[in-house]
ChimeraX commands (.cxc) that place a marker at each C-alpha (Angstrom):
marker #1 position -11.44,-42.66,8.15 radius 0.5
marker #1 position -9.05,-45.47,7.39 radius 0.5
marker #1 position -5.96,-44.46,5.41 radius 0.5
marker #1 position -3.77,-47.18,3.92 radius 0.5
marker #1 position -0.26,-46.00,3.06 radius 0.5
marker #1 position 2.34,-47.73,0.91 radius 0.5
marker #1 position 6.14,-47.69,1.20 radius 0.5
marker #1 position 6.20,-48.57,4.03 radius 0.5
marker #1 position 2.78,-50.22,4.23 radius 0.5
marker #1 position 0.77,-49.08,7.24 radius 0.5
marker #1 position -2.81,-48.17,8.14 radius 0.5
marker #1 position -3.81,-45.01,10.03 radius 0.5
marker #1 position -7.08,-43.65,11.40 radius 0.5
marker #1 position -7.68,-39.99,10.56 radius 0.5
marker #1 position -10.64,-37.86,11.66 radius 0.5
marker #1 position -12.87,-36.51,8.89 radius 0.5
marker #1 position -14.25,-34.64,7.19 radius 0.5
marker #1 position -10.99,-33.45,5.68 radius 0.5
marker #1 position -9.87,-32.33,2.24 radius 0.5
marker #1 position -7.26,-34.27,0.29 radius 0.5
marker #1 position -4.89,-31.30,0.61 radius 0.5
marker #1 position -5.27,-31.18,4.43 radius 0.5
marker #1 position -4.95,-34.96,4.74 radius 0.5
marker #1 position -1.69,-34.95,2.80 radius 0.5
marker #1 position -0.41,-32.01,4.85 radius 0.5
marker #1 position -1.18,-33.94,8.06 radius 0.5
marker #1 position 0.69,-36.94,6.68 radius 0.5
marker #1 position 3.56,-34.70,5.48 radius 0.5
marker #1 position 3.18,-35.93,1.90 radius 0.5
marker #1 position 3.61,-33.96,-1.31 radius 0.5
marker #1 position 0.44,-33.95,-3.46 radius 0.5
marker #1 position 2.46,-34.37,-6.66 radius 0.5
marker #1 position 4.20,-37.50,-5.33 radius 0.5
marker #1 position 1.13,-39.57,-4.39 radius 0.5
marker #1 position -2.24,-40.78,-5.67 radius 0.5
marker #1 position -5.27,-40.95,-3.38 radius 0.5
marker #1 position -7.71,-43.74,-4.23 radius 0.5
marker #1 position -11.20,-44.30,-2.78 radius 0.5
marker #1 position -13.26,-47.32,-3.83 radius 0.5
marker #1 position -10.91,-48.09,-6.70 radius 0.5
marker #1 position -11.23,-44.55,-8.12 radius 0.5
marker #1 position -8.65,-41.78,-8.17 radius 0.5
marker #1 position -9.80,-38.92,-5.93 radius 0.5
marker #1 position -9.30,-35.31,-7.15 radius 0.5
marker #1 position -7.30,-32.95,-4.95 radius 0.5
marker #1 position -10.31,-30.78,-4.06 radius 0.5
marker #1 position -12.42,-33.71,-2.76 radius 0.5
marker #1 position -13.58,-33.90,0.85 radius 0.5
marker #1 position -13.17,-37.21,2.67 radius 0.5
marker #1 position -15.62,-38.31,5.39 radius 0.5
marker #1 position -15.12,-40.36,8.56 radius 0.5
marker #1 position -16.60,-43.46,6.89 radius 0.5
marker #1 position -14.22,-43.34,3.89 radius 0.5
marker #1 position -11.41,-45.81,3.30 radius 0.5
marker #1 position -8.64,-44.48,1.09 radius 0.5
marker #1 position -5.32,-45.71,-0.18 radius 0.5
marker #1 position -2.35,-43.40,-0.68 radius 0.5
marker #1 position 0.07,-44.74,-3.29 radius 0.5
marker #1 position 3.34,-43.22,-4.47 radius 0.5
marker #1 position 3.39,-42.05,-8.07 radius 0.5
marker #1 position 5.64,-44.33,-10.10 radius 0.5
marker #1 position 6.65,-43.26,-13.54 radius 0.5
marker #1 position 8.74,-45.01,-16.08 radius 0.5
marker #1 position 9.43,-45.12,-19.72 radius 0.5
marker #1 position 11.04,-47.14,-22.40 radius 0.5
marker #1 position 14.63,-46.74,-23.39 radius 0.5
marker link #1:1,2 radius 0.2
marker link #1:2,3 radius 0.2
marker link #1:3,4 radius 0.2
marker link #1:4,5 radius 0.2
marker link #1:5,6 radius 0.2
marker link #1:6,7 radius 0.2
marker link #1:7,8 radius 0.2
marker link #1:8,9 radius 0.2
marker link #1:9,10 radius 0.2
marker link #1:10,11 radius 0.2
marker link #1:11,12 radius 0.2
marker link #1:12,13 radius 0.2
marker link #1:13,14 radius 0.2
marker link #1:14,15 radius 0.2
marker link #1:15,16 radius 0.2
marker link #1:16,17 radius 0.2
marker link #1:17,18 radius 0.2
marker link #1:18,19 radius 0.2
marker link #1:19,20 radius 0.2
marker link #1:20,21 radius 0.2
marker link #1:21,22 radius 0.2
marker link #1:22,23 radius 0.2
marker link #1:23,24 radius 0.2
marker link #1:24,25 radius 0.2
marker link #1:25,26 radius 0.2
marker link #1:26,27 radius 0.2
marker link #1:27,28 radius 0.2
marker link #1:28,29 radius 0.2
marker link #1:29,30 radius 0.2
marker link #1:30,31 radius 0.2
marker link #1:31,32 radius 0.2
marker link #1:32,33 radius 0.2
marker link #1:33,34 radius 0.2
marker link #1:34,35 radius 0.2
marker link #1:35,36 radius 0.2
marker link #1:36,37 radius 0.2
marker link #1:37,38 radius 0.2
marker link #1:38,39 radius 0.2
marker link #1:39,40 radius 0.2
marker link #1:40,41 radius 0.2
marker link #1:41,42 radius 0.2
marker link #1:42,43 radius 0.2
marker link #1:43,44 radius 0.2
marker link #1:44,45 radius 0.2
marker link #1:45,46 radius 0.2
marker link #1:46,47 radius 0.2
marker link #1:47,48 radius 0.2
marker link #1:48,49 radius 0.2
marker link #1:49,50 radius 0.2
marker link #1:50,51 radius 0.2
marker link #1:51,52 radius 0.2
marker link #1:52,53 radius 0.2
marker link #1:53,54 radius 0.2
marker link #1:54,55 radius 0.2
marker link #1:55,56 radius 0.2
marker link #1:56,57 radius 0.2
marker link #1:57,58 radius 0.2
marker link #1:58,59 radius 0.2
marker link #1:59,60 radius 0.2
marker link #1:60,61 radius 0.2
marker link #1:61,62 radius 0.2
marker link #1:62,63 radius 0.2
marker link #1:63,64 radius 0.2
marker link #1:64,65 radius 0.2
marker link #1:65,66 radius 0.2
view
């Protein structure tokens, strides 16, 4: 599958099928610090990704008003 990462922007190929949890472990990313998006939709942590999937991994950005 194609995995697009942000900060820094790069694209990786990862063999599937793989769970979101395993993918993030392979990429050494914390599940609470990123969002995984497939086809414009947020993917739940228990989802399984296939070889044909294209996903984007974005850092969680939070903010608020002061």
